SELO-957893 format. One record per residue: x, y, z of N, C-alpha, C in turn; residue number from 1; residue in one letter. Coordinates in steps of 0.02 Angstrom, whole numbers, plus 50000, padded with zeros to 5 digits. Layout:
BEGIN
   n_east   n_north    n_up   ca_east   ca_north   ca_up   c_east   c_north    c_up     n   res
        X         Y       Z         X          Y       Z        X         Y       Z   NUM     A
...
This chain:
BEGIN
   n_east   n_north    n_up   ca_east   ca_north   ca_up   c_east   c_north    c_up     n   res
    50043     49935   50000     49994      50004   50000    50038     50065   50005     1     X
    50028     50108   49956     50059      50181   49959    50051     50213   50010     2     X
    50108     50240   50045     50103      50297   50095    50116     50358   50073     3     X
    50083     50416   50106     50103      50491   50085    50161     50504   50122     4     X
    50216     50522   50100     50258      50548   50135    50250     50596   50184     5     X
    50292     50577   50246     50273      50625   50306    50279     50708   50283     6     X
    50328     50731   50248     50335      50795   50230    50282     50821   50201     7     X
    50260     50776   50164     50192      50804   50119    50134     50822   50172     8     X
    50131     50774   50208     50066      50773   50262    50084     50840   50297     9     X
    50142     50853   50319     50153      50907   50360    50136     50971   50315    10     X
    50152     50974   50257     50152      51031   50207    50074     51037   50212    11     X
    50040     50996   50209     49958      50992   50197    49938     51032   50253    12     X
    49958     51010   50306     49924      51034   50379    49940     51109   50384    13     X
    50001     51129   50364     50027      51189   50366    49985     51244   50321    14     X
    49978     51213   50261     49928      51253   50211    49868     51255   50240    15     X
    49841     51203   50269     49761      51210   50302    49762     51258   50359    16     X
    49810     51261   50395     49826      51297   50451    49833     51378   50424    17     X
    49856     51385   50367     49874      51458   50344    49808     51487   50313    18     X
    49759     51449   50309     49705      51482   50280    49648     51505   50334    19     X
    49671     51564   50355     49626      51592   50418    49558     51614   50387    20     X
    49508     51608   50428     49448      51637   50411    49442     51714   50395    21     X
    49405     51735   50349     49401      51807   50331    49387     51841   50382    22     X
    49416     51904   50395     49395      51952   50454    49382     52021   50420    23     X
    49325     52045   50453     49303      52117   50420    49302     52162   50475    24     X
    49314     52233   50455     49329      52277   50509    49249     52312   50512    25     X
    49237     52332   50585     49175      52368   50585    49182     52407   50653    26     X
    49113     52414   50685     49114      52454   50738    49043     52444   50779    27     X
    49043     52460   50831     48980      52444   50879    48933     52515   50870    28     X
    48871     52504   50860     48826      52554   50860    48771     52542   50902    29     X
    48736     52598   50934     48682      52588   50974    48623     52637   50949    30     X
    48558     52601   50949     48507      52627   50936    48473     52659   50999    31     X
    48481     52720   51003     48465      52759   51068    48390     52758   51068    32     X
    48363     52764   51143     48292      52783   51156    48280     52850   51187    33     X
    48253     52902   51154     48258      52961   51184    48190     52972   51213    34     X
    48202     52973   51283     48133      52976   51322    48119     53044   51330    35     X
    48057     53055   51299     48023      53125   51312    47951     53133   51332    36     X
    47927     53188   51359     47864      53200   51370    47832     53237   51310    37     X
    47770     53213   51296     47736      53256   51253    47705     53318   51286    38     X
    47712     53329   51346     47695      53401   51371    47758     53432   51398    39     X
    47746     53501   51402     47790      53543   51416    47793     53554   51498    40     X
    47843     53587   51522     47846      53586   51594    47920     53590   51619    41     X
    47911     53621   51686     47978      53636   51709    47999     53569   51747    42     X
    48071     53544   51740     48096      53496   51763    48104     53488   51840    43     X
    48045     53446   51874     48051      53454   51934    48100     53397   51977    44     X
    48109     53343   51950     48150      53286   51977    48174     53250   51927    45     X
    48236     53240   51933     48286      53197   51881    48303     53131   51926    46     X
    48280     53069   51917     48294      53006   51959    48361     52974   51937    47     X
    48385     52994   51881     48446      52956   51854    48505     52998   51838    48     X
    48563     52971   51832     48623      52999   51812    48662     52959   51756    49     X
    48703     53005   51718     48729      52984   51651    48772     52911   51689    50     X
    48759     52849   51658     48802      52788   51666    48756     52744   51711    51     X
    48696     52765   51746     48664      52732   51780    48638     52669   51741    52     X
    48618     52613   51779     48580      52557   51746    48525     52556   51772    53     X
    48474     52559   51725     48391      52556   51761    48357     52490   51728    54     X
    48310     52476   51775     48260      52415   51756    48205     52447   51716    55     X
    48163     52404   51679     48104      52427   51643    48059     52462   51705    56     X
    48022     52507   51678     47971      52534   51740    48014     52579   51788    57     X
    48078     52580   51789     48105      52633   51844    48097     52705   51828    58     X
    48077     52741   51866     48060      52814   51866    48123     52848   51834    59     X
    48117     52892   51786     48170      52927   51757    48165     52995   51779    60     X
    48113     53028   51761     48102      53120   51786    48025     53121   51785    61     X
    48026     53182   51824     47959      53217   51832    47954     53288   51811    62     X
    47905     53300   51778     47889      53380   51766    47841     53407   51811    63     X
    47840     53466   51821     47792      53500   51861    47719     53489   51830    64     X
    47669     53474   51866     47609      53457   51840    47547     53489   51877    65     X
    47563     53545   51910     47509      53584   51947    47444     53592   51907    66     X
    47452     53611   51839     47396      53631   51805    47356     53559   51776    67     X
    47401     53503   51755     47369      53457   51731    47324     53420   51799    68     X
    47365     53418   51863     47322      53386   51923    47252     53421   51926    69     X
    47256     53499   51913     47197      53534   51932    47150     53515   51874    70     X
    47163     53512   51813     47122      53487   51759    47100     53415   51763    71     X
    47138     53368   51798     47119      53302   51804    47051     53298   51857    72     X
    47071     53337   51906     47004      53344   51971    46949     53382   51935    73     X
    46947     53424   51895     46898      53458   51867    46855     53404   51820    74     X
    46891     53373   51781     46869      53317   51726    46836     53269   51763    75     X
    46866     53239   51831     46828      53194   51867    46761     53221   51895    76     X
    46770     53283   51908     46706      53299   51950    46649     53309   51894    77     X
    46663     53343   51839     46614      53340   51780    46597     53273   51765    78     X
    46638     53223   51756     46614      53157   51750    46570     53131   51801    79     X
    46582     53146   51862     46548      53114   51915    46468     53152   51911    80     X
    46459     53222   51890     46404      53261   51886    46359     53230   51814    81     X
    46404     53205   51764     46364      53185   51710    46327     53110   51728    82     X
    46373     53070   51760     46349      53003   51783    46281     53020   51827    83     X
    46283     53063   51867     46222      53071   51927    46168     53092   51890    84     X
    46172     53138   51831     46121      53158   51790    46093     53103   51758    85     X
    46128     53064   51727     46107      53014   51683    46068     52953   51741    86     X
    46096     52942   51789     46062      52909   51844    45998     52930   51867    87     X
    45989     52992   51871     45930      53027   51895    45878     53018   51835    88     X
    45893     53016   51780     45840      53013   51717    45817     52944   51716    89     X
    45867     52899   51738     45845      52826   51720    45799     52802   51776    90     X
    45811     52831   51840     45764      52804   51894    45702     52843   51909    91     X
    45689     52896   51872     45618      52936   51886    45629     52978   51955    92     X
    45567     52993   51972     45569      53033   52032    45583     53001   52108    93     X
    45617     53039   52142     45636      53021   52207    45571     52997   52259    94     X
    45581     52960   52293     45524      52931   52350    45483     52986   52374    95     X
    45512     53045   52406     45476      53103   52434    45447     53128   52391    96     X
    45468     53142   52325     45425      53176   52271    45355     53137   52259    97     X
    45379     53072   52258     45311      53024   52239    45260     53034   52307    98     X
    45275     53039   52355     45248      53044   52415    45207     53104   52415    99     X
    45226     53152   52386     45194      53220   52375    45138     53215   52323   100     X
    45150     53192   52276     45096      53167   52227    45042     53126   52257   101     X
    45056     53082   52299     45014      53036   52318    44971     53082   52372   102     X
    44986     53115   52417     44949      53165   52465    44909     53208   52421   103     X
    44940     53230   52369     44889      53273   52317    44836     53245   52293   104     X
    44855     53182   52281     44791      53141   52253    44737     53116   52295   105     X
    44763     53117   52364     44708      53095   52415    44668     53147   52427   106     X
    44700     53218   52427     44653      53277   52435    44606     53282   52377   107     X
    44648     53270   52324     44586      53274   52257    44533     53222   52259   108     X
    44539     53169   52284     44492      53123   52294    44436     53144   52334   109     X
    44451     53168   52397     44419      53194   52436    44371     53249   52414   110     X
    44397     53298   52388     44373      53355   52362    44308     53328   52293   111     X
    44340     53274   52263     44297      53250   52205    44244     53215   52238   112     X
    44247     53179   52297     44174      53158   52328    44127     53207   52363   113     X
    44164     53251   52378     44121      53298   52415    44079     53343   52356   114     X
    44119     53357   52299     44077      53387   52237    44033     53337   52215   115     X
    44041     53275   52202     43990      53226   52175    43928     53230   52222   116     X
    43945     53228   52286     43886      53226   52337    43840     53287   52327   117     X
    43873     53349   52321     43840      53415   52320    43797     53412   52255   118     X
    43832     53382   52198     43790      53382   52134    43734     53333   52136   119     X
    43737     53287   52184     43674      53235   52190    43619     53273   52228   120     X
    43635     53313   52274     43577      53347   52313    43555     53404   52272   121     X
    43590     53430   52238     43546      53488   52202    43524     53461   52151   122     X
    43538     53410   52124     43487      53369   52070    43426     53346   52086   123     X
    43435     53321   52150     43367      53304   52186    43323     53359   52204   124     X
    43353     53420   52214     43310      53475   52238    43291     53526   52185   125     X
    43324     53509   52111     43299      53560   52065    43229     53554   52039   126     X
    43183     53497   52057     43125      53492   52034    43084     53527   52085   127     X
    43107     53531   52141     43056      53563   52195    43065     53636   52191   128     X
    43109     53670   52153     43124      53739   52159    43166     53760   52207   129     X
    43196     53722   52254     43234      53737   52307    43303     53767   52284   130     X
    43313     53732   52224     43390      53744   52207    43386     53782   52137   131     X
    43425     53835   52134     43409      53870   52054    43447     53830   52007   132     X
    43435     53847   51946     43464      53809   51893    43550     53830   51888   133     X
    43555     53882   51900     43620      53910   51909    43672     53885   51961   134     X
    43637     53871   52018     43676      53837   52073    43683     53752   52040   135     X
    43634     53726   52007     43647      53660   51980    43702     53650   51928   136     X
    43704     53699   51884     43771      53712   51846    43829     53718   51881   137     X
    43827     53763   51925     43904      53774   51960    43923     53707   51995   138     X
    43870     53666   52023     43881      53602   52061    43912     53548   52010   139     X
    43880     53552   51950     43905      53492   51903    43968     53519   51883   140     X
    43988     53581   51863     44057      53600   51852    44109     53591   51908   141     X
    44098     53600   51966     44143      53582   52017    44151     53518   52024   142     X
    44103     53465   52012     44114      53394   52010    44165     53375   51950   143     X
    44149     53403   51898     44174      53383   51839    44268     53410   51848   144     X
    44272     53460   51874     44341      53492   51890    44377     53439   51953   145     X
    44341     53427   51994     44377      53392   52044    44387     53319   52012   146     X
    44346     53290   51972     44361      53221   51944    44419     53234   51897   147     X
    44423     53291   51857     44476      53298   51813    44552     53303   51853   148     X
    44538     53342   51909     44600      53344   51952    44625     53273   51995   149     X
    44576     53230   52000     44603      53165   52013    44640     53129   51959   150     X
    44614     53142   51902     44630      53100   51839    44713     53126   51824   151     X
    44716     53190   51828     44779      53223   51828    44840     53195   51877   152     X
    44812     53199   51937     44864      53171   51990    44877     53100   51978   153     X
    44835     53057   51956     44847      52990   51956    44897     52976   51886   154     X
    44888     53018   51835     44943      53008   51782    45008     53043   51795   155     X
    45013     53093   51845     45067      53115   51871    45104     53061   51917   156     X
    45062     53018   51955     45089      52972   51993    45124     52917   51942   157     X
    45090     52908   51882     45120      52855   51844    45179     52869   51808   158     X
    45180     52940   51790     45246      52970   51763    45304     52967   51811   159     X
    45289     52985   51878     45338      52996   51918    45379     52922   51935   160     X
    45350     52870   51918     45383      52801   51921    45426     52788   51849   161     X
    45423     52827   51798     45452      52811   51730    45509     52836   51723   162     X
    45567     52819   51692     45632      52849   51682    45615     52911   51630   163     X
    45665     52944   51620     45666      53007   51573    45649     52986   51504   164     X
    45631     53028   51463     45618      53016   51388    45679     52981   51361   165     X
    45664     52946   51288     45727      52926   51252    45764     52969   51234   166     X
    45749     53021   51206     45797      53071   51183    45834     53105   51250   167     X
    45805     53108   51298     45835      53139   51365    45904     53094   51390   168     X
    45869     53032   51392     45923      52981   51409    45980     52966   51363   169     X
    45967     52982   51297     46012      52977   51248    46058     53039   51252   170     X
    46034     53100   51258     46071      53157   51279    46120     53144   51335   171     X
    46093     53131   51388     46125      53118   51451    46189     53064   51453   172     X
    46172     53015   51415     46214      52962   51406    46281     52983   51361   173     X
    46262     53023   51316     46320      53058   51265    46358     53103   51322   174     X
    46327     53150   51350     46362      53193   51393    46405     53151   51452   175     X
    46385     53101   51474     46426      53061   51511    46488     53028   51486   176     X
    46474     53013   51416     46530      52977   51389    46587     53025   51365   177     X
    46561     53098   51353     46606      53143   51327    46652     53165   51393   178     X
    46615     53167   51457     46653      53176   51516    46695     53126   51523   179     X
    46688     53049   51517     46721      53005   51525    46789     53014   51482   180     X
    46783     53035   51425     46827      53041   51367    46875     53093   51395   181     X
    46848     53151   51416     46885      53204   51444    46929     53185   51511   182     X
    46899     53149   51556     46930      53119   51608    47008     53086   51587   183     X
    46985     53036   51539     47042      52994   51509    47091     53036   51488   184     X
    47085     53100   51447     47127      53141   51425    47160     53175   51480   185     X
    47139     53196   51529     47173      53227   51591    47215     53171   51611   186     X
    47186     53121   51632     47236      53057   51662    47298     53051   51618   187     X
    47285     53059   51550     47350      53045   51507    47395     53097   51505   188     X
    47367     53167   51503     47411      53218   51508    47450     53217   51580   189     X
    47419     53206   51635     47452      53201   51711    47499     53141   51705   190     X
    47481     53096   51670     47532      53039   51666    47599     53057   51622   191     X
    47581     53090   51572     47649      53105   51536    47693     53153   51571   192     X
    47671     53181   51632     47723      53222   51665    47779     53187   51714   193     X
    47755     53110   51711     47808      53075   51761    47822     53007   51704   194     X
    47890     53000   51680     47919      52963   51627    47957     52907   51667   195     X
    47942     52842   51647     47979      52793   51659    48027     52747   51615   196     X
    48073     52710   51619     48110      52674   51576    48064     52627   51536   197     X
    48061     52634   51479     48018      52593   51434    48049     52515   51444   198     X
    48114     52521   51441     48156      52444   51442    48216     52456   51497   199     X
    48236     52401   51507     48310      52399   51543    48355     52423   51502   200     X
    48404     52454   51536     48458      52488   51493    48506     52523   51536   201     X
    48561     52555   51499     48609      52597   51538    48585     52674   51505   202     X
    48587     52727   51549     48573      52781   51550    48638     52819   51508   203     X
    48635     52840   51445     48690      52861   51414    48699     52927   51431   204     X
    48655     52975   51427     48652      53034   51447    48599     53071   51470   205     X
    48596     53114   51507     48545      53169   51538    48549     53237   51497   206     X
    48501     53256   51465     48496      53318   51435    48470     53384   51464   207     X
    48441     53375   51519     48429      53441   51563    48437     53424   51629   208     X
    48446     53486   51667     48447      53493   51751    48396     53509   51772   209     X
    48379     53495   51835     48328      53518   51870    48323     53581   51880   210     X
    48249     53606   51871     48233      53666   51860    48222     53705   51807   211     X
    48256     53670   51739     48253      53696   51677    48184     53682   51653   212     X
    48167     53730   51598     48113      53722   51561    48111     53667   51514   213     X
    48075     53628   51504     48076      53574   51452    48023     53581   51403   214     X
    48039     53592   51339     47972      53591   51288    47948     53529   51270   215     X
    47886     53537   51260     47853      53468   51224    47897     53426   51177   216     X
    47906     53365   51194     47941      53330   51139    48016     53324   51145   217     X
    48044     53374   51198     48111      53368   51197    48136     53320   51248   218     X
    48187     53267   51231     48209      53224   51255    48249     53237   51323   219     X
    48234     53206   51375     48268      53222   51443    48316     53170   51462   220     X
    48307     53108   51438     48358      53056   51451    48363     53017   51390   221     X
    48436     53000   51374     48452      52959   51316    48479     52891   51339   222     X
    48434     52847   51323     48440      52769   51351    48453     52729   51303   223     X
    48508     52684   51328     48511      52615   51273    48511     52552   51300   224     X
    48456     52516   51273     48445      52454   51303    48495     52411   51278   225     X
    48511     52361   51299     48551      52315   51275    48545     52275   51212   226     X
    48471     52263   51210     48452      52234   51142    48450     52297   51086   227     X
    48470     52345   51104     48480      52402   51037    48545     52408   51017   228     X
    48583     52370   51045     48668      52373   51022    48675     52312   50970   229     X
    48708     52353   50911     48724      52301   50853    48788     52321   50828   230     X
    48809     52278   50781     48874      52277   50748    48863     52298   50679   231     X
    48901     52364   50654     48899      52358   50576    48964     52353   50548   232     X
    48978     52306   50505     49043      52289   50480    49035     52291   50394   233     X
    49093     52301   50362     49092      52310   50289    49130     52242   50254   234     X
    49091     52224   50211     49126      52164   50167    49127     52197   50091   235     X
    49178     52163   50056     49188      52171   49984    49130     52122   49946   236     X
    49125     52149   49890     49081      52117   49847    49091     52040   49836   237     X
    49148     52026   49830     49157      51946   49825    49138     51917   49882   238     X
    49150     51936   49932     49123      51900   50009    49054     51894   50010   239     X
    49019     51952   49982     48945      51955   49995    48901     51892   49984   240     X
    48917     51860   49946     48879      51791   49936    48888     51749   49984   241     X
    48935     51754   50035     48935      51707   50081    48906     51726   50138   242     X
    48879     51780   50153     48848      51804   50196    48762     51806   50189   243     X
    48724     51788   50242     48648      51791   50243    48623     51806   50298   244     X
    48568     51837   50290     48535      51848   50350    48508     51786   50399   245     X
    48528     51788   50456     48523      51726   50498    48587     51696   50523   246     X
    48637     51704   50483     48692      51674   50491    48741     51701   50558   247     X
    48777     51660   50586     48814      51681   50644    48883     51715   50634   248     X
    48895     51755   50666     48961      51787   50658    48998     51793   50722   249     X
    49057     51794   50728     49096      51817   50804    49139     51878   50799   250     X
    49134     51915   50838     49174      51982   50848    49232     51983   50894   251     X
    49276     52012   50887     49339      52028   50931    49352     52096   50941   252     X
    49353     52113   51002     49370      52185   51013    49429     52192   51049   253     X
    49463     52243   51062     49517      52259   51118    49488     52260   51181   254     X
    49514     52229   51231     49492      52227   51305    49433     52184   51307   255     X
    49397     52149   51265     49347      52099   51276    49388     52039   51309   256     X
    49348     52009   51355     49375      51952   51375    49380     51885   51344   257     X
    49324     51883   51294     49320      51828   51249    49283     51863   51190   258     X
    49288     51816   51138     49249      51838   51069    49166     51836   51092   259     X
    49137     51877   51047     49057      51878   51061    49027     51846   50991   260     X
    48970     51814   51013     48931      51788   50959    48873     51839   50939   261     X
    48868     51845   50872     48814      51880   50847    48771     51857   50797   262     X
    48727     51880   50771     48678      51865   50713    48653     51917   50668   263     X
    48671     51894   50598     48664      51938   50549    48584     51953   50535   264     X
    48569     52016   50540     48496      52037   50539    48488     52068   50464   265     X
    48540     52100   50435     48525      52145   50373    48593     52144   50339   266     X
    48590     52136   50277     48637      52146   50225    48615     52203   50174   267     X
    48650     52249   50162     48642      52302   50127    48630     52283   50057   268     X
    48580     52307   50018     48586      52285   49938    48618     52343   49892   269     X
    48655     52393   49934     48687      52446   49893    48756     52440   49918   270     X
    48804     52457   49875     48873      52468   49891    48884     52543   49898   271     X
    48934     52544   49946     48958      52619   49958    49022     52620   49967   272     X
    49055     52685   49973     49127      52690   49980    49149     52674   50044   273     X
    49210     52636   50055     49237      52615   50120    49247     52685   50167   274     X
    49220     52684   50220     49226      52738   50265    49300     52747   50288   275     X
    49316     52810   50290     49386      52820   50293    49413     52804   50369   276     X
    49365     52788   50417     49399      52773   50482    49400     52694   50490   277     X
    49379     52654   50435     49392      52581   50429    49446     52580   50386   278     X
    49496     52535   50415     49557      52518   50380    49567     52451   50379   279     X
    49590     52409   50331     49605      52341   50332    49666     52323   50284   280     X
    49711     52302   50311     49770      52286   50253    49759     52230   50216   281     X
    49704     52200   50219     49686      52139   50179    49640     52154   50126   282     X
    49596     52208   50130     49546      52236   50090    49563     52298   50061   283     X
    49568     52299   49992     49578      52348   49951    49522     52377   49912   284     X
    49462     52354   49917     49408      52371   49869    49396     52433   49897   285     X
    49377     52472   49853     49345      52551   49868    49268     52532   49881   286     X
    49240     52484   49858     49160      52482   49871    49147     52424   49911   287     X
    49114     52429   49954     49101      52383   50013    49022     52386   50023   288     X
    49005     52327   50058     48920      52316   50070    48924     52324   50148   289     X
    48875     52359   50171     48864      52356   50252    48830     52298   50273   290     X
    48842     52271   50322     48809      52204   50352    48805     52234   50432   291     X
    48734     52211   50463     48718      52223   50523    48716     52163   50568   292     X
    48740     52156   50618     48737      52088   50663    48712     52115   50729   293     X
    48671     52071   50763     48653      52081   50830    48678     52038   50879   294     X
    48719     52055   50934     48730      52005   50982    48677     51989   51037   295     X
    48676     51938   51068     48629      51936   51124    48636     51985   51185   296     X
    48574     52008   51200     48573      52067   51249    48622     52059   51305   297     X
    48638     51992   51338     48676      51992   51389    48756     51996   51378   298     X
    48770     51986   51295     48839      52003   51280    48850     52072   51261   299     X
    48788     52103   51251     48792      52168   51216    48819     52220   51269   300     X
    48809     52202   51328     48814      52245   51391    48885     52261   51402   301     X
    48939     52223   51370     49007      52242   51379    49030     52275   51317   302     X
    48979     52302   51262     49010      52329   51206    48993     52404   51207   303     X
    49019     52445   51178     49002      52521   51182    49001     52546   51113   304     X
    48950     52590   51100     48939      52630   51033    49003     52660   51016   305     X
    49038     52650   50951     49090      52675   50923    49151     52642   50933   306     X
    49154     52575   50964     49212      52536   50980    49218     52497   50916   307     X
    49277     52499   50887     49301      52452   50842    49305     52387   50852   308     X
    49283     52337   50799     49282      52270   50816    49304     52247   50749   309     X
    49332     52181   50765     49342      52138   50700    49288     52079   50703   310     X
    49256     52064   50644     49204      52018   50627    49221     51960   50583   311     X
    49212     51898   50603     49226      51838   50563    49165     51803   50566   312     X
    49150     51775   50508     49100      51720   50498    49104     51655   50540   313     X
    49050     51628   50563     49063      51563   50602    49048     51504   50557   314     X
């Protein structure tokens, strides 16, 4: 059996060891979260400092909210009044008001009985001439009036137990809903005066000091969550086909205890000139393609925006 000479095997091993994986130059970049309030106000409290690590939901800053608190209280009371008005229309009259109508009805019934009895006596006496025709007519009118009063009060008693008319109820319900919406707006404006961290991360910078006026929409805290740290590196056209979204890479940086794994999420479809800050002895192409890769959040915590790195495909 033919055996490969030992010197040839050694040369093959040396040749294989000499083919190092390609390395591309890049840098760390952060997608900062600029925490701002939609409302203007004086900065009343700043709960963090530059360099602090915060958890999601941790308070960041508070703006003066005297007007918003007063507006919220006013909206709450208007909503309560609208609800009470709607409930009043839905339940009809109160029990004491119904009792008044019942008492009036009792009086009217007694008056109607007296008027009816007087009419009966006058009718019995009209033929004897003891009662004038005018008195009979007056007695008849009095009896009719008393009966009509009884009928009126009975109907009032029925109405007292009914809710408001359909149109009144609809109008009151609409007013209550409008008051509810106004209260929700007041709650939102008041909540916008106290901002918390939307995610865990590092406070990269604070842009205002306590007591300064902050315009609406002006960022007060610049936050960098670990999940927003990514790598940007540049590859020549001939190496572009070997990289794809979802592929893993490893990066090396000065001062890192170990290499960091990352995953490619974006490969540029357009070429650009090599940035002047990126230099590689192995790459002489003037046009390169940008690639973005994202490390795991726990690994990203040790990286810093602007930090140069060397990236190698895995």
